[in-house]
N, C-alpha and C positions, 0 to 999 in steps of 0.2 A: 719611808720618807727619804728623799734625796738630801744631798748636802745643803742645798739652798733652803729647804724646808727646815732642816735642823738649825741652820744659821738664823733663820727667821724666828724660830721658836726661842732660840737663845737670846736674840735681841729683844724679843717681847718680854722675856723673863728678866732682862737686865744683866745677862751674862755675856759680856762682850770681850773679855780679856782683861789684861792687867793695866789698861790705860789710865785707870784712876777715875774714869767717868762713873757717875752715879747710875743706879739702875733706872731711875726716872728718865735720864738722858736717853738711854737705849729705847725705852718705850716711846718716847717722843719721836725719836728718829724713825723707828719702825712704823709709827703711825703716819708719818709724812711721806714715806717711800712706798709706792704701790708695787709690791713684790710678788703678788699672787698671779695666778694664771687666768683669772676671770676676765671677761670682756671689759668690765669697768676698770680693772687695774691696767689692762693694756691701753685703754683709751686715756687714762690718767697719765701713764708713762709717756705716751705720744704727746700729750699736752705739755707735760713738764719738759720733754726734749725740745719742743718748739720754743718754749720760754727760755731754756738754757742756751739755745742757738740763735741769738738775735740777728746774726748775719745770714742765717738761712742756708748755709753751705752744706748742711747735713752731717757735719762733724763737730765735735766739741773739743775746743782747746782746753788746756789746763786752766787758763784764765776764765773761760766761760763756766767751767765746772765750779771753780772757786767762787765766782760771783753768784752763780745759781744757788749754791749751798747757802750762802749768806743772804742774798737779796730775795730770792724766790722762795726757798724753803724756810728761811728765817731760823736756821739751826746754828745759832751762835757758838754753842759748845762744839759742834762738829766742825764748824769753820775754824776753830782754834786748833784742830788736829791736822794741820797742813801736811806734816810728814806722812801721815797715813793716807791722806787724799792723794798726795803725789805718788806714793807707792802703788796705790790702786789704779791711778790713771796710767802709769807706766806699764803696769801688768796688763791692762785692758787694751793697750794700743794694738791695733791690727787684729783684734780678736774676731772681727767679722770674717776675716779671711780664713781663720782657723776653723770656725764652726760652719763655714759655708754659707753665710748669709749674704744676700745681695744688698748692696747699699745704693 
């Protein structure tokens, strides 16, 4: 299993680090985020992306991610983890050029 599968399993089991979040939080988050490789998960990711990207420019701003986590996914506890969301957003900037994806 690769790192993402390991991380997914850890999230599902409620082991997400020392943030103080309850294990039920991680199960809820994992259940709302389509992280698998199945066609249905890919379709759901595309649907979520379109909902998170209301201006349709094909890129997500930090504000769009923040609003999507709260308004679309309804993950209030994750929404309260703004420093972690900001770090993940900054780490992911430009990743499509690193992995060679066309946007």
